[in-house]
C-alpha positions, 0 to 999 in steps of 0.5 A, a space after each residue: 517504543 523505538 527499542 521495541 520497534 527495532 527488536 522486530 519482528 516486522 513481518 507479517 504486517 497487519 492492515 486495518 482496512 476501513 471506511 470512516 465517517 467525518 463527524 466534524 469539520 472545523 477551520 482552526 487555522 494553521 499550526 494551532 497547538 490546541 486543536 489535537 490535545 487529548 492525552 492517551 488517558 482521555 482519548 477513550 472517554 472523549 471518543 465515547 462522548 463524541 459518539 454519544 452526542 452525534 448518535 454514532 455507532 461502531 457499524 458505520 459501514 452500513 451507510 455506504 451500501 455495497 462496494 463492488 470491485 468486480 469491474 476492476 478485477 481482471 484489469 491490467 494497467 501500465 502507468 508511469 509516475 511523474 518521476 519516470 518510474 514505470 510500473 505494471 499492475 494486474 488485479 488478479 482477484 478481489 483480494 490479490 494483485 500481480 505487479 512488475 516494476 520496469 524502472 525506478 528504485 526497485 526496477 526488475 522486481 515483480 510479485 505474484 498473488 500478493 495480498 491486497 485490500 481493494 475498495 471502490 470509492 464513490 463514483 463509477 471507476 475510482 478505487 484504492 488498492 493497498 498492500 504490504 510486502 515481505 520487504 516491509 514496503 507499504 503501498 497505497 494506490 488511488 485510481 481513477 480509471 475514467 481520467 486514467 490517473 493514479 496516485 501512489 503513496 509508497 513507504 520504503 524501509 531504510 534497508 531498501 534505501 541503503 542497498 536497492 540491489 538487494 531486492 533483485 539479487 539473492 544472498 543465499 549461497 545455495 542459489 546459482 549465480 549463472 544469471 546476472 539478475 536473480 529475484 530475491 526469494 520470499 524467505 530472504 526478503 523476510 530475513 532482510 526485513 527483520 534485520 532492518 533497519 526499517 526506520 525511518 520509512 521513506 515516502 514516495 508520493 507521486 501522481 502517475 498517468 495510466 498509459 494502458 488498461 487491458 481487460 484480462 480474465 481473473 487469475 490470469 497472472 502476468 507472464 
């Protein structure tokens, strides 16, 4: 498995974006080795038995009704994580975002028209935004606009931890070096990502205060 993972390619990354129904909640203690003990060969028939016993079908999503995200589209948010990182996010459409990183590990990096998977949770102003980058970075943000709080789970590949500055300077010899800062091109990002190393992934899991929420028009890119 590790050999195949390291051989790549890593990008594009495919996202499974789904809601799930909890069909069983049990208290089984801590560090109980017998709780999850289904072998790969037994998994499919075990799942089939659980679904049959609970009269479940594959079409779970119909139970929740529509998940309209239009109230979030067009909003620009500034937020600061507990570790001091300051990020800016604009929800360009129901399936794309712009963002800019003002401080932190990837400071000065920005991305426009990034594909995103946006869903609304139960409640008036609670959303999840998930996205993957050509750099091999995974991001999932849970937002509560009513209390202006956000939780970010960001998984960084090892190559970024090795040299974060590679994200804001271009390795291409054809690029002019007149400016001390140049944004890494998409083509170069993919090249670095595929070269790796990707593993181990490093998780940043932090809460953030949403310091401002601004209503902009849809498709109004961050300038």
